N, C-alpha and C positions, 0 to 999 in steps of 0.2 A: 493389610496392603493399603498404601497411600498413593493416590493419583492426584497430581496437581494439574489444574487448568490455569495457565498464566493469562490473566486478563490485561491486555495492552490497550484496548480500545476504550472509548468513553462509554459506549453502549454495549449491551450484551453481557455475557454470552447468550447463546440460543436457549430456548426453554428446556430442551432436553438436558443440556449441561447443568442448568440451574436446578432442575428436578433431581438429577443425579447427586448434586451437592446436598440438596435437602434430604435425600435418602441416605446420605453418608457414604456414597460410592466414590466421590471425589471432593477435592478442596479447591475452591476458586480463590486465587490470590492475585491481588493487584501487582503488576510487574514492579512498581516502585517499592513494594513491600517485600519482594522476594529475597530471601536470605540464603547464603550458601548452604547452611545446615538443613534448610527445607528441601533443597535439591538432593543432597546426599542421603537424606532419610526417606526419600520417596522411591516408589517403585515404577511409577509411570508419569509421563509428562505430555501435555497437549499445549501447543502454542499456535497462535493465529498469524495471519499474514501481516498484522500490524506489530508484530514482535519488535521491540527495540533491540536490534542486534548489537548496538554499541554497549548497552547495559549488559546484555547477555555475554558479550565477549569478556567483560570484567569478571563474570562468574565461570569462566571456562574451567578453572581447576575443579570447581565443585561439579560442573557438568561432566567432566572426565570421570570423576569418582562415581557419579550417578550411573553412568554407562558401564563402567568397569565392574560394578557389582550386579550387573544384569538388568539395569533399568531400560524401559522402552519409551521412546520419544516419537510422538506423531507431530511432524513438522509441516506446517502450511506455509507456502510462499517461496521466495527466491533467496537462496543462501548467498549473501554478498559479503559477509565477514567470515573469517576463518574460525568458526565456532567449534568445529570437530575435525581433528586430524584425519586426513584421508578423504574428506569431502571437498570437492572443487566448487568454484564459484559458478553461480547460475549463468546460463548462456541461452539467449533467445534463438528461435528459428530465424535464419537469415531470409529476408524478403519473403515472408510467408504468403501463400495463396490459400483460398478456402479449403482445398483438399488437404493442406498441411495440418488442419485442425480436426480431421476425422479421427475419432477416438476408437481404439480397438484393444481388446485384451491380449496380453502377451503371456501372462501366467495367471491362473485363477487365484483369487484371494477372497477369504470369507467376507471382507468388507463389501465386496461387490456381488456376492452370491444372489442370483435371481434378478439382478438389475440389468435392464437393457441399457447398454452404454450410450445408445443414441439419445436417451433421456437425460444424460449428463453432458453430452457433446455440445448442445446449444441451449441458449436461454432466450425464449421467445423467437426461435429460429435464427438467433445471432450467435455465431461461433466465436471462440476466443476467450470466453470467460473461464473455461475449465483450465486452460493453460496455453502458453505460447512458446514454450521451450522446456528446459529441464535443468535441474541440478544434476550434473553429469554423474553417471553410475560410478560409485566407488568400487574398488577392487573387491569382488566377492558379493556385490549387491545383485539382486534379482529384479528385473523389470516386471511390473505388474500390468500397467497400461501404457500404450504408445500412441503418439500423435503422427498422423500422416503416413505417406509411403515409407519414410525413413524409420518409422516406429520410434520416434524420439521419446525416451522414457520419462514421461511426465509424472508417473507414479512408480516408485520402487521401494523395496524393503531390503534392509542390510543387516545381516547378522554379523556383527563385528568380531574379528578375531580377538580383540582386546576386551570383549564383553559388551553386552547390551545390544539392542536392536533399534533401528531408526526406520520409520516409514516417512518417505518424502513425497509430498504432493506439491508440485511446483506451479501453483495457481492460486486463484481466490480460494478461500477456505472451503475444503471439501464438503463440510456440513452445511453449506449454503447452496449446493448444487441441486438441480432437479426440482426446483420449487413448483413448476407446473404439474409435477407428478407426485407432489407431497413426499419427496424423498429425504429432505434434510433431517428429519427426526430419526429415520432409519439409519442414515449414514452416521449421525452423531452417536447413536447407541452402539453401533458397530465399532466406531473409533474407540469409545470407552472400553468396550469388550476387548479390543486388540491390545490397548496399553495395559489392560489388567491381566494380560497373559494369555489371551485367546489364541486360537490356532493361527499359524503363519505358514508362509510358503517354505517348502523344503528346498534349500538351494542345491542340494545334491541331485535332486530329480527334476528341478526346474529347467525350462527351456532357456538357454543362454543366447543372448542377442548380439554379442560382440560390440565393436566400437564404430561401425560404419555410420551410425546415426550422427556422429560428431561432424561429419562432412556437411550436414544440413544446418549446422549452428553457426551463428556469428561468433567472433572471437570474444573472449572475456575482456572486460574493461578493467582499468586500474582505478581504484578509489583511494585517494590519499588521506582521507580522514578529516577531522575537524582542523580548522586553521583560522588565523586572525591576522589582519593587516593592522598596522599601527597608525595608518593615515587618518585624517579627519574626513567626515562625510562619507562614511562607509555604508555599504549595503549589507545588512546583517540578516542571516537566515537561521532560525532555530531548526535543527534537524531532530526528529524524534527517533532516529535510528531505524525506521521502517525501511524495507528494501527500496521502496519507491522514492523516499527522500534521499537515500544514499546515491541512487542512480541519477536522480535529477540534480542534486546539489553538488555532487562530487565528480560526476562523469565528465568526460572531455568536452561534450557539446556545450554545456553551460557553466561548468565549474569555474572557469576563468573570470566570469563576470561577478562572482560573489566574493566580497572582501572578507566576510566573517561567516563561518559555519560553526555553530556551537549547539549545545543542548539548551532547551527552553529554560531549564533550571539555572543556567549560567547567565541569563540575560541581566539579572540585577547587578552583576559585576562586569558585564561586557558592554552593554548598550550605553552610548554616549549621546548627548543632546543633538549633535550634528548628524547622527546616523539615521538611516532609514531602516525600519524593521519590516521584513517581508515574512509573514507566517505562511508557509506552503500548504497546499491542499492536504486535506485529510490528516492534519495534525490532531492527535487525540486531544479532545477539548479539555480534559482534566489537567493537562500539562500547561495549557495557557491560562486556565482559570487560576492556577496556583500563582501565576506571576501577573495577574490582572493589575495590581497596584503599580507595578513597574511600567506597564504599558500606559496606564492612565497618566502617570507622571511624565512619561515621554511625550505624550500628546499635549499635556499642559505646558510643557516647555517648548512647544512649537515643532515637535518632531513629526515624522511621517510614519504611518503604519499601513502596510499593504496586507490585506487579509483575503485569501482565496477560498474556494468552496469546500464544503464538507468538513470544515473545522469548527462549525457552530460558533462563528464569531460573535453572534448576538449574546453569547454567554460570558464573553470576556472583553467585549468592547461596549462602551456606552453609546447610546443614540443609534443603535442598529436595530431596525425592525424587520425581521426576516420571516417569511412565510414558506415553509417547506411544502413541496408538492411531490406526488408520486413521479418516479422517473420513467420516461418512455425512451428506451434505447433502441427500439425496433422501428421507430417512425420511418426510417429511410427505406424500409422494405416496400412501402406502398408506391403505387404509380404516381409520378409527378410529385414525389414527396418533398415537403418543405416544412421544417420545424418552425419557421417564422422568425428566427433570431436575426436581428438587424443591428448594425452599427449605427447608433443614433448621432454620434459626433465624429464623422469621418475625418474632420480637420484637426482633431485633437492629437497632440504629439504621441500619446500612448497608442493611438490607433494607426499610426503611420505605416503604410505598406500593407495594411490588412484589408481583407474583403469579408463580406458576411460569411463566406464559407469557412474562414479561419476561426470564427467564434461559434461555430455550430458543430456540436456533437450530441449532447443531450442536456437536460436541465434538471436541477435538484430543487429549485425554488426561486423566489424573487423577493425584492425589498420594497419597502415604503421609505424612500430616502427623505431626509428633512428638506424643507423648503430652502431653496438656494443651492442645493447640491447639483452637480452636473452629471447627468446620466450619459454614459458612453455606449452602453449596449442594452437593448430591450428585447424581451421575448415577443412571441407572436401576439400577445394581448397588450403590448405596449408597456409592460411592467419592467422595472429596472433589474438587470442581472449583473451590471458592472457600473459603478458610479464613484465619483469623487466628492467627499464631504470636507469642505474647508470652512464650514459655518458652525458646527456643533462644538468644536474645541479650538484652542489656539493653534493646534496642529492640523495635520491633513490625514484623512483616512481614504484609502483606495480599497473599495470593498466589492467582492464578487462572489457569486454562487458557482462560477465555473471552476472545474477541478482539473486543470491540465497536467499538473505535476504528478498526480496519482496515475493517470493513464500513460503519460510519457514514461514515467518510472516503471510502469508495468508492461511497456512495449506494446501498448494497446490503444488503438484509435489515432490514426495519423494526424487528424485535425488538431489534436492537442499539441503535437510537436510543432506543427506549422504556427500555432498560436504563440508558443514559447519562443520560436525562432525570431519572431517580431517583437513580442512583448518584453522579453528580457533586455535587448539593447535599447528599445524605446524607453523603458523605465529608467535605465541608467542615464540616458541622454536627458530625460525629463528631470531627473533629480539633480544632475549636474548643472542644468540650466537654471 
């Protein structure tokens, strides 16, 4: 039996998956190396929430054959490309309140045996990490866990009539949940067991939930895919095909502002000297490292590069000194809570219309910018978290550790959407000026 773990992120996978690979129980394959024949010859598949759904869509015929022969797929994240016939696009809960994130079992499943779901529902008493909507139930699928009064099926399993089974977890990777209770290793081991043919829900005896939960969901969006304008002075964004990139770069809210949406690997043939390159949050760093010479040439020619958080820009941009710090996302639960983030240059065009509240959600680290750089946002210790560097190269670098596109694309943390509502048009105006 061959189980594939598709590695889409720069770091990871978790230790349990690595040990399983060392023990011969699964094979870890870089997504860029994944071949159709590997899929069709495998029995099980595990993918993370950073899965490149554009690249996976190109493998759809092989994925169909994998499932048709009885393969099992554990899918983490939001389905936003038509990867499987019969699966609908992810839909978030409309205007959710705290009660809408209450997690409850609908049908028992071995992955969750003996686990108190309250230990998965929150992360340091903050709800929403587990899920904020669902990949709607396909016909014949069985809900495992539901969110809120509507029991939105955040987890479900589907024994397909055409063959194969899919377990859908519509949130951050399931094997990262319950860290306070040391549950990730248990969940990872049980995921491996399930894709290896372990016991599953019997759909003939399972409780059926119907479709009333759909009333609690927002409508699905239209995502037009990659596109390119032929004009000069374009704003170019490389999409890694992750669900949060697709939603942020192609969704109706911001998609009209972006002149080019393409894959990172296409930058060498796409990027022009007059263009501005914006690398969105949580781009898997290996994909930018591979085009580092292209980015260096762009800056040397006087171009602009915008690099937002959690993409490890210090690995593919020169002159970036980044210090990563532990993330405190529960700070706001305290009395008179204040993370201390402040706009240091309120008169700068990029900060137009913003308040400190719009740049405050949590922090992943800070920078030592070069002398002569302009700091726009500082943390509570006065350290740079957003700055402009026009001194290190002939071009311009706008660098930040803030990660708004990941959270906006995950329908999580409203401050990130407020930030983008202002930053996107501000950046366009700044570049045009």
